[in-house]
PAKOLMI-992634 format. One record per residue: residue in three letters; x, z, y of N, C-alpha, C in turn. Coordinates in pm, 1 decimal, padded with zeros to 6 digits. Example, Ala and Ser with C-alpha at 12.3 -4.5 7.8 and 13.67 -1.06 7.14 Angstrom:
! residues 2
r, n_X, n_Z, n_Y, ca_X, ca_Z, ca_Y, c_X, c_Z, c_Y
ALA, 01319.0, 00780.0, -00569.0, 01230.0, 00780.0, -00450.0, 01320.0, 00780.0, -00330.0;
SER, 01285.0, 00708.0, -00225.0, 01367.0, 00714.0, -00106.0, 01290.0, 00787.0, 00003.0;
***
This chain:
! residues 175
r, n_X, n_Z, n_Y, ca_X, ca_Z, ca_Y, c_X, c_Z, c_Y
UNK, 00083.9, 00000.0, -00119.6, 00000.0, 00000.0, 00000.0, 00087.9, 00000.0, 00125.3;
UNK, 00032.3, -00047.3, 00234.0, 00105.1, -00059.5, 00360.4, 00074.3, 00061.4, 00449.2;
UNK, 00179.6, 00123.1, 00505.9, 00162.1, 00240.6, 00591.3, 00224.0, 00212.6, 00727.9;
UNK, 00146.4, 00222.8, 00832.5, 00197.0, 00203.8, 00968.5, 00170.0, 00328.8, 01050.2;
UNK, 00266.7, 00365.8, 01132.4, 00247.3, 00476.8, 01224.2, 00175.5, 00427.4, 01349.1;
UNK, 00087.5, 00509.5, 01399.8, 00024.4, 00483.7, 01528.8, 00071.9, 00596.3, 01620.5;
UNK, 00147.2, 00559.4, 01724.0, 00204.3, 00658.2, 01815.2, 00129.9, 00652.6, 01948.3;
UNK, 00078.5, 00767.2, 01990.0, 00006.6, 00777.5, 02116.9, 00087.8, 00868.1, 02209.4;
UNK, 00128.7, 00812.7, 02322.5, 00203.9, 00889.3, 02421.6, 00104.1, 00952.4, 02518.9;
UNK, 00091.7, 01084.2, 02513.4, -00002.2, 01155.5, 02600.6, 00070.0, 01232.3, 02711.4;
UNK, 00181.4, 01176.3, 02758.8, 00259.0, 01242.1, 02864.3, 00173.8, 01271.9, 02987.8;
UNK, 00082.5, 01181.4, 03020.7, 00001.2, 01196.9, 03141.2, -00143.9, 01233.3, 03111.5;
UNK, -00177.9, 01256.1, 02988.1, -00316.7, 01280.2, 02948.0, -00378.5, 01401.2, 03018.3;
UNK, -00300.8, 01503.0, 03045.2, -00353.4, 01624.5, 03108.5, -00415.7, 01596.3, 03245.4;
UNK, -00371.5, 01488.9, 03310.8, -00420.8, 01455.3, 03444.4, -00540.9, 01362.0, 03441.1;
UNK, -00582.7, 01323.7, 03323.3, -00689.0, 01225.7, 03306.5, -00819.2, 01292.5, 03264.6;
UNK, -00929.7, 01226.6, 03297.4, -01059.6, 01276.3, 03251.2, -01085.5, 01228.5, 03108.0;
UNK, -00998.9, 01139.7, 03059.9, -01014.7, 01088.4, 02923.5, -00967.0, 01192.6, 02822.6;
UNK, -01031.2, 01194.6, 02707.2, -01002.6, 01294.5, 02603.6, -00870.1, 01266.8, 02532.4;
UNK, -00810.6, 01373.1, 02482.7, -00689.0, 01363.9, 02402.2, -00723.7, 01311.3, 02263.0;
UNK, -00624.2, 01253.0, 02198.1, -00641.8, 01207.0, 02060.4, -00616.5, 01319.3, 01958.9;
UNK, -00581.6, 01439.1, 02005.4, -00551.6, 01550.5, 01913.4, -00657.5, 01572.0, 01805.4;
UNK, -00788.2, 01569.5, 01837.0, -00888.1, 01589.0, 01731.2, -00882.6, 01482.2, 01621.2;
UNK, -00824.9, 01366.7, 01651.5, -00816.2, 01257.2, 01553.3, -00707.6, 01278.7, 01448.7;
UNK, -00620.9, 01379.0, 01470.3, -00511.7, 01404.0, 01375.1, -00562.9, 01434.1, 01234.4;
UNK, -00674.6, 01504.3, 01225.4, -00730.6, 01538.3, 01093.7, -00776.6, 01413.2, 01019.1;
UNK, -00829.2, 01318.2, 01094.0, -00885.8, 01197.2, 01035.3, -00779.3, 01093.1, 00998.6;
UNK, -00675.8, 01081.7, 01082.3, -00574.6, 00976.9, 01061.8, -00438.8, 01037.8, 01029.3;
UNK, -00395.4, 01023.6, 00906.2, -00268.2, 01081.0, 00860.9, -00147.4, 01007.1, 00918.6;
UNK, -00170.4, 00887.1, 00972.7, -00060.8, 00806.9, 01027.7, -00048.7, 00819.8, 01180.4;
UNK, -00124.0, 00911.8, 01239.7, -00124.7, 00929.0, 01384.8, -00015.1, 01025.9, 01429.2;
UNK, 00058.6, 00985.9, 01531.6, 00161.6, 01069.7, 01593.0, 00126.2, 01080.0, 01741.0;
UNK, 00120.6, 01202.0, 01792.9, 00090.4, 01221.8, 01934.6, 00210.8, 01287.7, 02001.2;
UNK, 00255.1, 01227.0, 02111.5, 00368.4, 01279.0, 02187.9, 00316.8, 01340.8, 02316.9;
UNK, 00369.1, 01458.0, 02350.4, 00332.1, 01526.6, 02474.6, 00459.6, 01577.4, 02540.8;
UNK, 00449.1, 01615.3, 02667.5, 00564.3, 01667.4, 02740.4, 00520.1, 01774.2, 02839.2;
UNK, 00612.8, 01862.5, 02872.5, 00586.0, 01961.8, 02976.5, 00645.1, 01916.8, 03109.6;
UNK, 00725.6, 01810.4, 03107.3, 00796.8, 01768.1, 03228.4, 00705.1, 01713.3, 03336.8;
UNK, 00585.6, 01670.9, 03302.0, 00495.6, 01613.0, 03402.6, 00410.3, 01718.7, 03472.3;
UNK, 00408.8, 01840.0, 03419.6, 00322.7, 01943.9, 03478.0, 00402.8, 02056.3, 03541.9;
UNK, 00511.3, 02018.6, 03607.5, 00585.3, 02117.6, 03684.6, 00709.2, 02173.3, 03617.1;
UNK, 00741.0, 02128.3, 03497.7, 00861.6, 02176.2, 03429.1, 00957.0, 02060.1, 03400.8;
UNK, 00973.8, 01973.5, 03500.7, 01054.2, 01851.9, 03483.6, 01198.6, 01882.3, 03444.7;
UNK, 01254.9, 01988.2, 03498.2, 01393.9, 02022.8, 03469.5, 01419.9, 02058.5, 03324.4;
UNK, 01316.5, 02099.9, 03253.5, 01333.6, 02139.4, 03113.2, 01356.9, 02020.9, 03020.3;
UNK, 01293.8, 01907.8, 03048.9, 01300.7, 01789.9, 02962.0, 01258.1, 01825.9, 02819.8;
UNK, 01143.5, 01892.8, 02808.6, 01093.5, 01934.2, 02677.5, 00966.3, 01857.2, 02644.3;
UNK, 00968.8, 01793.1, 02529.3, 00851.0, 01725.0, 02479.8, 00826.7, 01769.5, 02337.2;
UNK, 00711.9, 01734.5, 02284.4, 00686.0, 01768.9, 02145.2, 00597.6, 01665.1, 02080.1;
UNK, 00599.7, 01667.2, 01950.1, 00528.4, 01569.9, 01869.0, 00432.4, 01644.3, 01777.7;
UNK, 00313.2, 01591.5, 01761.1, 00214.4, 01648.9, 01670.7, 00172.4, 01539.9, 01573.7;
UNK, 00168.1, 01575.0, 01445.9, 00130.9, 01476.1, 01345.1, 00103.0, 01545.9, 01212.9;
UNK, 00080.3, 01466.1, 01111.3, 00062.9, 01515.6, 00975.3, 00193.5, 01581.1, 00928.9;
UNK, 00183.0, 01686.4, 00848.7, 00302.2, 01760.0, 00804.5, 00402.9, 01672.1, 00730.1;
UNK, 00356.3, 01571.6, 00658.0, 00448.0, 01481.1, 00586.4, 00531.5, 01398.3, 00684.2;
UNK, 00469.5, 01353.7, 00790.9, 00542.4, 01276.1, 00892.4, 00643.5, 01366.0, 00963.2;
UNK, 00602.1, 01487.3, 00996.7, 00691.8, 01583.7, 01062.0, 00813.4, 01609.9, 00973.2;
UNK, 00788.1, 01625.6, 00843.6, 00897.0, 01649.8, 00747.9, 00999.0, 01535.4, 00751.2;
UNK, 00950.2, 01411.4, 00755.1, 01038.8, 01294.0, 00758.7, 01116.7, 01287.4, 00890.3;
UNK, 01050.3, 01316.8, 01000.4, 01117.4, 01314.8, 01131.0, 01225.8, 01421.9, 01136.2;
UNK, 01197.0, 01538.5, 01080.6, 01295.4, 01647.1, 01080.3, 01422.0, 01611.8, 01002.7;
UNK, 01411.5, 01518.9, 00909.7, 01529.8, 01475.5, 00833.3, 01630.2, 01401.9, 00922.0;
UNK, 01580.5, 01333.6, 01024.6, 01669.5, 01254.6, 01110.9, 01685.6, 01313.5, 01251.6;
UNK, 01611.5, 01417.2, 01282.4, 01620.1, 01480.9, 01414.4, 01752.5, 01554.8, 01426.5;
UNK, 01815.5, 01541.8, 01541.9, 01941.2, 01611.9, 01564.5, 01915.8, 01762.2, 01572.7;
UNK, 02004.6, 01841.8, 01514.4, 01988.2, 01987.4, 01526.5, 02014.7, 02029.7, 01671.4;
UNK, 01948.6, 02132.1, 01715.8, 01966.5, 02186.5, 01851.2, 01945.7, 02079.8, 01958.8;
UNK, 01847.1, 01992.4, 01939.7, 01824.1, 01885.6, 02037.5, 01761.2, 01937.0, 02167.0;
UNK, 01710.5, 02059.4, 02164.9, 01661.8, 02126.2, 02286.0, 01726.6, 02264.0, 02288.0;
UNK, 01789.1, 02300.2, 02401.2, 01857.7, 02429.9, 02404.9, 01758.1, 02545.6, 02394.5;
UNK, 01808.0, 02659.4, 02352.7, 01720.6, 02773.8, 02323.3, 01648.7, 02826.9, 02447.4;
UNK, 01712.1, 02819.1, 02563.9, 01646.9, 02865.0, 02686.7, 01526.1, 02776.1, 02718.7;
UNK, 01544.9, 02644.1, 02709.1, 01434.3, 02550.7, 02733.3, 01321.8, 02572.8, 02633.4;
UNK, 01358.8, 02597.2, 02507.6, 01257.4, 02623.3, 02404.7, 01176.7, 02747.8, 02439.4;
UNK, 01245.4, 02853.9, 02479.5, 01178.0, 02980.2, 02511.2, 01083.7, 02963.3, 02630.6;
UNK, 01130.1, 02894.4, 02734.9, 01046.7, 02871.3, 02853.2, 00924.9, 02786.1, 02816.1;
UNK, 00947.0, 02683.4, 02733.9, 00837.5, 02595.2, 02691.2, 00731.7, 02672.7, 02613.1;
UNK, 00775.2, 02757.0, 02521.1, 00681.8, 02836.8, 02440.4, 00599.4, 02928.0, 02531.7;
UNK, 00665.2, 02993.9, 02627.1, 00593.4, 03082.2, 02720.0, 00494.9, 03003.0, 02805.9;
UNK, 00537.7, 02885.6, 02852.6, 00449.9, 02801.3, 02935.6, 00326.1, 02759.5, 02857.0;
UNK, 00345.4, 02723.7, 02731.3, 00232.3, 02681.6, 02647.9, 00137.1, 02797.1, 02618.4;
UNK, 00190.5, 02918.7, 02615.4, 00106.4, 03036.9, 02591.2, 00015.9, 03064.9, 02710.9;
UNK, 00066.1, 03035.6, 02832.5, -00007.9, 03067.0, 02954.6, -00096.8, 02949.7, 02995.3;
UNK, -00208.4, 02933.2, 02924.5, -00299.5, 02820.2, 02947.4, -00353.8, 02818.7, 03091.0;
UNK, -00381.1, 02939.2, 03144.7, -00436.8, 02947.1, 03280.6, -00339.7, 02889.2, 03383.3;
UNK, -00211.9, 02922.6, 03368.2, -00110.6, 02871.9, 03460.9, -00097.9, 02720.0, 03447.7;
UNK, -00094.7, 02670.7, 03323.9, -00086.4, 02525.9, 03301.1, -00205.7, 02454.8, 03363.3;
UNK, -00326.2, 02506.8, 03338.0, -00447.8, 02445.8, 03392.8, -00446.8, 02448.5, 03545.5;
UNK, -00394.7, 02556.1, 03601.8, -00386.1, 02569.3, 03747.0, -00291.4, 02463.4, 03805.0;
UNK, -00176.4, 02441.8, 03740.5, -00080.5, 02338.7, 03784.3, -00144.4, 02200.6, 03776.9;
UNK, -00210.7, 02173.6, 03665.9, -00274.8, 02043.0, 03644.7, -00384.2, 02020.3, 03749.1;
UNK, -00467.4, 02122.7, 03769.7, -00578.1, 02113.3, 03865.2, -00526.0, 02084.7, 04006.0;
UNK, -00417.7, 02151.1, 04044.1, -00364.4, 02131.0, 04178.7, -00304.9, 01990.7, 04193.5;
UNK, -00240.0, 01938.3, 04090.1, -00185.7, 01801.8, 04094.9, -00299.6, 01700.1, 04104.4;
UNK, -00404.2, 01718.3, 04024.3, -00518.5, 01625.7, 04025.6, -00585.7, 01627.4, 04163.4;
UNK, -00601.9, 01745.2, 04220.2, -00664.8, 01759.8, 04351.3, -00579.6, 01693.8, 04460.1;
UNK, -00449.3, 01717.4, 04457.1, -00358.0, 01656.1, 04554.2, -00351.5, 01504.9, 04536.8;
UNK, -00355.9, 01459.2, 04412.4, -00352.5, 01314.6, 04384.9, -00472.5, 01246.8, 04451.9;
UNK, -00588.5, 01309.8, 04438.2, -00711.6, 01255.8, 04497.1, -00699.1, 01249.0, 04649.8;
UNK, -00651.6, 01357.7, 04709.9, -00634.5, 01364.8, 04855.7, -00531.0, 01262.5, 04903.4;
UNK, -00418.9, 01254.0, 04831.9, -00311.6, 01160.5, 04866.5, -00361.3, 01016.2, 04859.7;
UNK, -00436.4, 00984.6, 04755.6, -00492.6, 00850.1, 04738.0, -00582.0, 00813.2, 04857.2;
UNK, -00670.8, 00905.7, 04895.3, -00762.8, 00883.2, 05007.8, -00684.1, 00860.3, 05137.2;
UNK, -00582.6, 00943.4, 05161.3, -00501.4, 00930.4, 05283.0, -00421.9, 00800.3, 05283.6;
UNK, -00370.0, 00759.8, 05168.3, -00291.9, 00635.9, 05159.5, -00379.5, 00514.0, 05186.5;
UNK, -00505.3, 00519.4, 05142.4, -00598.6, 00407.6, 05164.4, -00624.7, 00384.2, 05313.3;
UNK, -00609.3, 00489.7, 05394.0, -00634.3, 00480.1, 05538.3, -00520.2, 00410.3, 05613.0;
UNK, -00403.7, 00398.3, 05548.6, -00286.9, 00337.9, 05613.7, -00291.9, 00186.3, 05595.1;
UNK, -00282.4, 00114.3, 05705.1, -00284.9, -00031.9, 05698.0, -00170.0, -00087.2, 05615.0;
UNK, -00194.5, -00193.6, 05542.0, -00094.6, -00260.6, 05457.0, -00043.6, -00175.0, 05341.0;
UNK, -00116.8, -00070.2, 05305.7, -00084.0, 00011.6, 05188.0, -00202.8, 00002.8, 05093.2;
UNK, -00175.5, -00039.8, 04970.0, -00283.3, -00049.4, 04871.3, -00250.3, 00040.9, 04752.2;
UNK, -00301.4, 00165.7, 04753.2, -00278.8, 00253.2, 04638.2, -00371.6, 00214.2, 04522.9;
UNK, -00322.1, 00229.6, 04402.0, -00403.2, 00199.4, 04283.5, -00452.5, 00330.4, 04222.7;
UNK, -00576.5, 00332.0, 04171.4, -00627.6, 00453.8, 04106.0, -00531.8, 00498.8, 03995.1;
UNK, -00518.4, 00630.3, 03979.0, -00420.9, 00684.6, 03884.9, -00479.9, 00795.7, 03799.2;
UNK, -00438.8, 00797.6, 03673.9, -00471.3, 00907.4, 03582.3, -00344.0, 00984.0, 03548.0;
UNK, -00242.1, 00971.9, 03633.4, -00112.5, 01035.1, 03606.9, -00078.7, 01132.0, 03720.4;
UNK, 00046.6, 01176.3, 03725.1, 00090.8, 01265.5, 03832.2, 00163.1, 01186.3, 03941.2;
UNK, 00136.3, 01057.3, 03946.8, 00195.8, 00970.9, 04048.4, 00092.5, 00868.4, 04093.7;
UNK, 00123.0, 00803.7, 04206.7, 00038.3, 00695.4, 04256.7, 00126.3, 00572.7, 04277.0;
UNK, 00083.8, 00463.7, 04218.2, 00148.3, 00333.7, 04237.5, 00081.2, 00270.2, 04358.5;
UNK, 00161.6, 00213.6, 04448.4, 00100.7, 00148.2, 04564.3, 00177.5, 00023.3, 04604.0;
UNK, 00100.2, -00073.5, 04653.8, 00156.6, -00202.5, 04695.3, 00172.3, -00200.4, 04847.0;
UNK, 00286.8, -00251.2, 04893.0, 00313.6, -00260.6, 05036.4, 00382.1, -00393.2, 05066.4;
UNK, 00367.8, -00437.7, 05190.3, 00440.0, -00556.4, 05234.2, 00583.9, -00511.6, 05260.4;
UNK, 00681.0, -00588.4, 05215.0, 00823.3, -00557.5, 05233.2, 00859.4, -00422.1, 05170.2;
UNK, 00834.2, -00411.2, 05041.7, 00854.4, -00285.1, 04969.0, 00999.0, -00235.4, 04973.8;
UNK, 01096.7, -00326.1, 04972.6, 01237.5, -00282.6, 04978.4, 01267.7, -00210.0, 05109.3;
UNK, 01219.4, -00266.4, 05219.9, 01242.3, -00206.7, 05352.4, 01175.2, -00068.8, 05359.3;
UNK, 01054.0, -00060.4, 05310.2, 00979.8, 00065.9, 05314.0, 01045.3, 00168.9, 05221.6;
UNK, 01088.5, 00123.7, 05104.7, 01157.5, 00211.9, 05009.7, 01282.3, 00272.0, 05074.7;
UNK, 01366.0, 00185.9, 05133.9, 01490.4, 00233.1, 05198.0, 01460.1, 00324.9, 05316.3;
UNK, 01357.3, 00291.2, 05392.9, 01317.7, 00374.1, 05506.7, 01272.5, 00512.9, 05463.7;
UNK, 01197.3, 00518.8, 05354.9, 01150.9, 00648.5, 05303.1, 01268.7, 00730.4, 05250.5;
UNK, 01362.1, 00664.5, 05182.4, 01481.1, 00734.9, 05133.2, 01559.1, 00796.5, 05249.2;
UNK, 01574.4, 00719.3, 05358.2, 01645.8, 00769.1, 05477.7, 01577.9, 00893.0, 05534.4;
UNK, 01446.2, 00900.6, 05518.6, 01370.7, 01016.3, 05568.8, 01363.7, 01129.0, 05464.8;
UNK, 01438.9, 01113.0, 05354.8, 01445.3, 01218.0, 05253.6, 01332.3, 01216.9, 05152.2;
UNK, 01254.5, 01108.2, 05149.7, 01143.9, 01097.5, 05054.2, 01192.5, 01021.1, 04931.5;
UNK, 01191.3, 01087.8, 04817.5, 01232.9, 01024.2, 04692.7, 01111.6, 00963.4, 04625.1;
UNK, 01124.3, 00837.0, 04588.7, 01018.7, 00769.1, 04515.5, 01082.6, 00658.6, 04434.2;
UNK, 01003.2, 00588.7, 04356.9, 01056.5, 00485.1, 04268.8, 01017.1, 00347.0, 04319.9;
UNK, 01117.6, 00260.7, 04329.7, 01093.6, 00120.8, 04363.6, 01064.2, 00049.5, 04232.1;
UNK, 00951.0, -00015.3, 04222.7, 00909.9, -00079.9, 04097.7, 00956.1, -00225.5, 04088.8;
UNK, 01048.0, -00263.6, 04176.9, 01103.9, -00399.3, 04181.7, 01150.8, -00442.4, 04042.7;
UNK, 01112.5, -00562.0, 04004.0, 01150.5, -00613.1, 03872.6, 01050.6, -00575.0, 03763.9;
UNK, 00966.4, -00477.7, 03793.2, 00862.1, -00435.8, 03698.9, 00726.5, -00477.9, 03755.6;
UNK, 00698.2, -00428.9, 03875.9, 00576.9, -00466.8, 03948.8, 00621.5, -00491.4, 04093.1;
UNK, 00664.8, -00613.2, 04119.7, 00720.0, -00645.3, 04251.6, 00622.6, -00612.7, 04364.2;
UNK, 00679.7, -00559.9, 04473.2, 00599.8, -00525.2, 04590.4, 00537.0, -00387.4, 04581.8;
UNK, 00566.8, -00315.6, 04471.9, 00506.1, -00183.6, 04453.1, 00610.1, -00072.2, 04452.8;
UNK, 00566.3, 00043.1, 04498.6, 00644.0, 00166.6, 04494.4, 00559.3, 00270.0, 04420.8;
UNK, 00625.8, 00373.8, 04372.0, 00554.9, 00478.5, 04298.2, 00598.4, 00614.2, 04351.2;
UNK, 00502.3, 00693.4, 04394.5, 00532.8, 00826.1, 04447.2, 00471.4, 00931.9, 04356.0;
UNK, 00549.7, 01034.2, 04326.5, 00500.6, 01146.5, 04246.9, 00420.2, 01238.5, 04338.2;
UNK, 00308.0, 01285.9, 04288.3, 00224.5, 01379.1, 04364.1, 00300.7, 01510.6, 04375.3;
UNK, 00321.0, 01554.9, 04498.1, 00393.6, 01679.8, 04520.9, 00300.6, 01790.2, 04567.1;
UNK, 00359.8, 01887.0, 04633.3, 00281.9, 01995.1, 04694.2, 00213.3, 01938.7, 04818.9;
UNK, 00114.6, 02007.8, 04873.5, 00051.6, 01959.0, 04997.0, 00155.1, 01934.4, 05108.2;
UNK, 00255.2, 02021.3, 05117.6, 00358.9, 02007.3, 05220.5, 00443.9, 01882.2, 05196.2;
UNK, 00485.1, 01862.3, 05071.6, 00565.5, 01743.5, 05037.2, 00486.0, 01615.5, 05061.4;
UNK, 00359.8, 01617.0, 05025.2, 00274.9, 01499.2, 05043.5, 00254.1, 01468.7, 05191.8;
UNK, 00244.3, 01573.2, 05274.6, 00229.3, 01554.6, 05419.7, 00354.4, 01488.0, 05477.3;
UNK, 00471.0, 01531.3, 05431.5, 00598.2, 01471.3, 05475.3, 00602.1, 01323.8, 05435.3;
UNK, 00562.9, 01295.1, 05311.3, 00560.1, 01156.4, 05262.4, 00466.4, 01070.5, 05346.6;
UNK, 00343.8, 01119.6, 05369.3, 00244.0, 01042.7, 05444.8, 00290.6, 01015.8, 05587.8;
UNK, 00347.4, 01118.0, 05651.4, 00397.1, 01102.9, 05788.9, 00509.3, 00998.6, 05792.5;
UNK, 00601.7, 01006.6, 05696.9, 00713.6, 00911.8, 05690.1, 00663.1, 00769.9, 05664.1;
UNK, 00569.2, 00756.2, 05571.5, 00514.1, 00624.6, 05537.6, 00444.0, 00562.5, 05658.9;
UNK, 00361.6, 00642.8, 05726.6, 00291.3, 00594.0, 05846.8, 00391.7, 00551.7, 05953.9;
UNK, 00496.3, 00632.0, 05971.3, 00599.3, 00603.3, 06071.6, 00672.7, 00473.0, 06045.2;
UNK, 00700.8, 00445.0, 05919.6, 00774.3, 00323.4, 05882.9, 00684.7, 00200.9, 05893.4;
UNK, 00559.7, 00214.9, 05854.6, 00468.2, 00100.5, 05852.8, 00422.7, 00061.8, 05993.8;
UNK, 00405.4, 00161.4, 06081.7, 00354.9, 00128.9, 06217.1, 00464.2, 00075.7, 06308.5;
***
């Protein structure tokens, strides 16, 4: 018989209104779900995890490098996962800020933000290279999507203060 793995990357699922595939694990033995803590405020940890059938986990463990995550990161990740209220609070604040940021970006001429289910907003601008460099000069870090989605930049949703700095800088460069 033929066996294929189905891998679902749920790195950004926490920010979406769409349901997780976790309940499907019981039904599909070939399903692998990947998650991360780096998108919900623990980016420095670089900790992700995989959920799947025990047989698949056993096979992955055969080739997984030992100590691939340091013990401090593991301990912090375990504590973060235990504190559901804190995680939900972080997610809720990012989703709320994303909505506000999207609305504010739509008000700026020549900026076309795209709806997002992640912790970032992709947006199209005229002369994206110039705007990207201008934002960097003002201390705003973002991603230039040149070569992937030309004319687009991607900004991570920050704190209200960080987002205000970004919006002010973007308006200043565009006007």
